[in-house]
C-alpha positions as CSV (number, residue, x, y, z in Angstrom):
1,M,-3.0,2.3,-23.3
2,K,-0.6,3.8,-20.7
3,K,0.9,1.3,-18.3
4,V,1.0,2.1,-14.6
5,V,2.5,0.1,-11.7
6,V,1.2,0.9,-8.2
7,F,2.9,-0.3,-5.0
8,G,1.3,-0.4,-1.6
9,G,-0.9,-2.2,0.8
10,G,-3.9,-1.6,3.1
11,T,-6.7,0.9,2.9
12,G,-4.8,3.7,1.1
13,I,-4.0,1.8,-2.0
14,S,-7.6,0.3,-2.1
15,N,-9.0,3.8,-2.3
16,L,-6.6,4.9,-5.0
17,L,-7.3,1.8,-7.2
18,S,-11.1,2.2,-6.9
19,G,-10.6,5.5,-8.7
20,L,-8.0,4.4,-11.2
21,K,-10.2,1.5,-12.4
22,L,-12.5,4.1,-13.9
23,F,-9.9,5.4,-16.4
24,P,-8.4,3.7,-19.5
25,L,-5.2,2.6,-17.9
26,D,-3.4,-0.7,-17.8
27,V,-2.7,-1.0,-14.1
28,T,-0.5,-3.6,-12.4
29,T,-0.8,-3.5,-8.6
30,V,2.0,-4.9,-6.4
31,I,1.0,-5.7,-2.8
32,A,3.3,-6.1,0.2
33,V,2.9,-9.4,2.1
34,S,4.7,-8.8,5.3
35,D,1.6,-8.1,7.5
36,N,1.5,-10.2,10.7
37,G,-1.6,-8.9,12.5
38,S,-5.1,-10.1,13.2
39,S,-6.5,-12.8,10.9
40,T,-3.6,-12.5,8.4
41,G,-1.0,-13.2,11.1
42,V,-2.9,-16.3,12.3
43,L,-3.2,-17.8,8.8
44,K,0.4,-16.9,8.1
45,E,1.7,-18.9,11.0
46,E,-0.8,-21.8,11.0
47,L,-0.6,-22.4,7.3
48,D,2.9,-21.2,6.6
49,I,1.8,-18.8,3.8
50,P,2.5,-15.2,2.9
51,A,0.2,-12.5,4.3
52,V,-3.1,-12.5,2.4
53,G,-5.0,-9.7,4.1
54,D,-4.0,-6.7,2.0
55,I,-4.4,-8.6,-1.2
56,G,-7.9,-9.5,-0.3
57,K,-8.8,-5.9,0.5
58,V,-7.3,-4.6,-2.8
59,L,-9.2,-7.3,-4.8
60,L,-12.5,-6.3,-3.3
61,S,-11.9,-2.6,-3.9
62,M,-11.4,-3.4,-7.6
63,A,-14.2,-5.9,-7.9
64,N,-16.8,-5.5,-10.6
65,V,-19.4,-7.9,-9.3
66,D,-22.6,-7.8,-7.4
67,Q,-22.2,-5.8,-4.1
68,A,-23.8,-8.6,-2.1
69,F,-21.0,-11.0,-3.1
70,V,-18.4,-8.4,-2.1
71,D,-20.2,-8.0,1.2
72,L,-20.0,-11.7,1.7
73,L,-16.3,-11.8,1.1
74,R,-15.9,-8.9,3.6
75,Y,-17.8,-10.7,6.2
76,R,-15.8,-11.5,9.3
77,F,-16.8,-14.3,11.6
78,T,-17.8,-13.0,15.0
79,K,-18.6,-16.2,17.0
80,E,-15.9,-17.6,19.2
81,G,-14.1,-20.6,17.7
82,T,-11.5,-21.5,15.1
83,L,-12.9,-19.0,12.5
84,H,-13.3,-16.1,14.9
85,N,-12.2,-12.8,13.4
86,H,-11.4,-14.3,10.0
87,P,-12.9,-12.6,7.0
88,V,-14.2,-14.9,4.2
89,R,-11.8,-13.4,1.7
90,N,-8.8,-14.5,3.7
91,I,-10.1,-18.0,4.1
92,M,-10.8,-18.1,0.3
93,L,-7.3,-16.9,-0.6
94,A,-5.7,-19.4,1.8
95,A,-7.8,-22.2,0.1
96,L,-6.8,-21.0,-3.3
97,I,-3.1,-21.1,-2.4
98,D,-3.6,-24.8,-1.6
99,T,-5.5,-25.5,-4.8
100,T,-3.5,-23.4,-7.3
101,G,-0.1,-23.8,-5.7
102,S,0.9,-20.2,-5.1
103,L,-0.3,-16.8,-3.9
104,T,0.2,-15.3,-7.3
105,E,-2.0,-17.9,-9.0
106,A,-4.5,-17.6,-6.1
107,T,-4.7,-13.9,-6.6
108,K,-5.1,-14.2,-10.4
109,Y,-7.9,-16.8,-10.0
110,M,-9.7,-14.6,-7.5
111,S,-9.3,-11.6,-9.8
112,K,-11.2,-13.5,-12.5
113,I,-14.0,-14.3,-10.1
114,L,-14.3,-10.7,-9.1
115,R,-13.8,-9.4,-12.7
116,V,-11.0,-7.2,-11.6
117,K,-9.7,-4.8,-14.2
118,G,-5.9,-4.9,-14.3
119,T,-3.4,-7.2,-12.7
120,V,-2.9,-7.7,-8.9
121,L,0.3,-9.4,-7.8
122,P,1.9,-10.2,-4.4
123,L,5.4,-8.7,-4.0
124,T,6.8,-12.2,-3.3
125,E,5.8,-15.8,-2.7
126,D,8.0,-15.9,0.4
127,K,6.7,-15.8,3.9
128,V,8.5,-12.8,5.2
129,E,8.8,-10.7,8.3
130,L,9.9,-7.0,8.7
131,V,12.9,-6.4,11.0
132,G,13.7,-3.1,12.5
133,E,17.3,-2.3,13.5
134,D,17.5,-0.7,17.0
135,K,19.1,2.7,16.9
136,N,21.1,2.0,20.0
137,G,22.3,-1.4,19.1
138,G,19.8,-3.3,21.1
139,A,17.7,-6.3,20.0
140,D,16.0,-6.0,16.6
141,Y,12.2,-5.4,16.4
142,F,10.6,-8.4,14.7
143,G,7.4,-8.4,12.7
144,E,5.2,-5.7,11.2
145,E,3.3,-4.9,14.4
146,D,6.5,-4.6,16.5
147,V,8.2,-2.5,13.9
148,S,5.2,-0.2,13.5
149,A,5.0,0.4,17.2
150,N,8.7,1.3,17.6
151,I,9.6,3.4,14.5
152,K,11.2,6.1,16.7
153,N,13.7,3.5,18.0
154,I,14.5,2.1,14.6
155,N,17.4,3.1,12.3
156,R,16.5,1.0,9.2
157,I,14.2,-1.8,8.3
158,H,14.8,-4.9,6.3
159,Y,13.4,-8.4,5.8
160,D,14.3,-11.4,7.8
161,H,15.7,-13.0,4.6
162,K,16.4,-12.0,1.0
163,V,13.1,-12.2,-1.0
164,K,12.5,-13.3,-4.5
165,V,10.4,-11.2,-6.9
166,S,8.7,-12.6,-9.9
167,S,9.8,-11.8,-13.5
168,E,6.2,-10.6,-14.1
169,I,6.7,-7.8,-11.6
170,K,10.1,-6.9,-13.0
171,D,8.8,-6.8,-16.5
172,A,5.8,-4.7,-15.5
173,I,8.2,-2.1,-13.9
174,A,10.4,-2.2,-17.1
175,S,7.5,-1.4,-19.4
176,A,5.6,1.1,-17.1
177,D,4.9,4.6,-18.2
178,L,4.4,5.7,-14.5
179,L,5.4,4.1,-11.2
180,I,3.3,5.0,-8.2
181,F,3.8,4.6,-4.4
182,S,0.3,4.8,-3.0
183,P,-1.0,6.3,0.2
184,G,-0.7,4.0,3.2
185,S,1.5,3.1,6.2
186,L,4.9,4.5,5.2
187,Y,7.1,2.0,7.0
188,T,4.9,-1.1,6.9
189,S,2.9,-0.9,3.6
190,I,5.0,1.2,1.3
191,L,8.7,0.8,2.2
192,P,8.4,-3.0,2.2
193,H,8.5,-2.9,-1.6
194,L,11.9,-1.2,-1.4
195,L,13.3,-3.9,0.8
196,A,13.3,-6.2,-2.2
197,D,16.6,-5.8,-4.1
198,D,15.0,-6.9,-7.4
199,V,12.4,-4.1,-7.1
200,V,15.0,-1.4,-6.4
201,K,17.2,-2.6,-9.2
202,A,14.2,-2.6,-11.6
203,L,13.3,0.9,-10.5
204,K,16.8,2.2,-11.2
205,K,16.7,0.8,-14.7
206,S,13.3,2.2,-15.5
207,K,12.9,5.6,-17.3
208,A,9.4,6.1,-16.0
209,P,8.8,8.9,-13.5
210,I,8.1,7.8,-9.9
211,M,5.0,9.4,-8.3
212,Y,4.0,9.4,-4.6
213,V,0.3,9.9,-3.9
214,S,0.8,11.3,-0.4
215,N,-1.0,10.4,2.8
216,L,-3.5,12.9,4.0
217,V,-2.7,12.5,7.7
218,C,0.1,11.2,9.9
219,Q,0.0,7.8,11.4
220,P,0.3,7.5,15.1
221,G,3.5,5.6,16.1
222,E,4.9,5.6,12.6
223,T,4.8,9.2,11.2
224,D,3.8,11.5,14.0
225,G,4.4,15.1,12.9
226,Y,5.6,14.1,9.5
227,S,5.0,16.5,6.6
228,V,4.5,15.2,3.1
229,A,8.2,16.2,2.5
230,D,9.2,14.0,5.4
231,H,7.5,11.1,3.7
232,V,9.3,11.8,0.5
233,R,12.7,12.0,2.2
234,V,12.2,8.5,3.8
235,L,11.2,7.0,0.4
236,N,14.2,8.6,-1.3
237,S,16.5,7.1,1.3
238,Y,15.5,3.6,0.3
239,L,15.4,4.2,-3.5
240,D,19.2,3.8,-3.9
241,G,20.0,6.7,-6.2
242,R,16.5,7.2,-7.7
243,H,14.1,9.7,-6.1
244,I,10.4,10.7,-6.2
245,D,9.8,12.8,-9.3
246,V,6.3,14.0,-8.7
247,V,3.9,14.2,-5.6
248,V,0.2,14.4,-5.6
249,A,-1.0,16.0,-2.4
250,N,-4.1,17.6,-0.9
251,N,-4.3,21.4,-0.4
252,G,-8.0,21.4,0.5
253,H,-9.1,22.8,3.8
254,V,-10.2,20.2,6.3
255,D,-12.9,21.5,8.6
256,S,-11.5,22.4,12.1
257,R,-14.1,20.3,13.8
258,I,-13.2,17.2,11.8
259,R,-9.5,17.9,12.2
260,K,-9.8,18.3,16.0
261,K,-11.9,15.1,16.4
262,Y,-9.4,13.2,14.3
263,L,-6.6,14.4,16.5
264,D,-8.4,13.8,19.8
265,T,-9.8,10.3,19.0
266,E,-7.0,8.8,16.8
267,N,-4.1,11.2,17.4
268,K,-3.8,11.9,13.7
269,D,-3.1,15.3,12.2
270,V,-3.1,16.5,8.6
271,A,0.3,16.1,6.8
272,G,1.5,19.6,5.9
273,L,3.0,20.7,2.5
274,E,5.9,22.8,3.9
275,G,9.3,22.2,2.4
276,L,8.0,20.1,-0.5
277,E,8.8,22.3,-3.5
278,E,12.3,22.9,-2.2
279,M,13.0,19.2,-2.7
280,G,13.0,19.6,-6.4
281,V,9.9,17.4,-7.0
282,Q,7.0,18.3,-9.2
283,V,4.0,19.0,-7.0
284,I,0.4,18.5,-8.0
285,V,-2.0,19.8,-5.4
286,D,-5.8,20.0,-5.3
287,D,-8.7,19.5,-3.0
288,I,-8.6,15.6,-3.1
289,F,-10.0,14.6,0.3
290,S,-13.5,13.6,1.3
291,I,-15.1,13.0,4.7
292,E,-16.7,9.6,5.2
293,E,-18.4,9.1,8.6
294,D,-16.1,11.8,10.1
295,R,-13.0,10.1,8.6
296,I,-10.6,11.9,6.2
297,R,-10.2,9.9,3.1
298,H,-8.9,10.4,-0.4
299,D,-11.6,11.3,-2.9
300,A,-11.0,8.3,-5.2
301,L,-12.2,9.9,-8.4
302,K,-10.5,13.3,-7.9
303,T,-7.2,11.6,-7.0
304,A,-7.3,9.2,-9.9
305,Y,-8.1,12.0,-12.3
306,L,-5.0,13.9,-11.3
307,V,-2.9,10.8,-11.9
308,F,-4.6,10.2,-15.2
309,S,-4.1,13.8,-16.3
310,Y,-0.4,13.7,-15.4
311,I,0.3,10.6,-17.3
312,M,-1.6,11.8,-20.4
313,N,0.2,15.1,-20.4
314,N,3.7,13.5,-19.9
């Protein structure tokens, strides 16, 4: 069985993984843990733990249990009080960190409960924060939310301290047949993996091709006006000598009504394909988007099929 390592965080990776789990692949998923917003940020500070939010989302997207149980774990407390705005999955992961001793073990235990196919691992056990270096030499931007809101003023991003990456992740990279950067927030969900020296070193040693499953739309504040090629350039600039080998992108036509509504209500526009082939990457394009409640999303099955076809043919 072919081995795949997927890096990411947030909604984008969850959608991709929900498709990949349908194919005979050995998938190891590595999730960034630098989020500091909402429930995750509160638990991170109060309990002095890594961010658990994206891991919980990913685990639920890959769950193979009764939907009612998944809905329960997704439930977010609405009444005012200590638990306000906390989803059950975050509380459960925080409790499992206490009882198992680490986020890695907590994630593995929850994976068993949810009958997750494949392996899900946090990038690090460290409680980390993103730091953005001001272009004009001013004060650094601290924390994911601050970094995300100020990308135009930032030269480079890094962590507030050197992070440790488990041997399990490094071994998974070494034995992988394909390495994938998932769709998601470029600077705050995808690049955080490349801020860990151990990951970059492992990627440089690996002979496996590196794939980017591209975002369908730009993200306001982070990637306004970015083409898919622009996303690839940023990733390459953090890969320290390696580069993206293959890109999976959408060439399907998004209805003008949906596109205008998305632009008007969320200030998001479709990421264009111009300049991509000139970068020397292999480009795999197809109609891989779907519309869910007037939102543009990756079609999980179509996208995963393109990934599976590529790895079986290479």
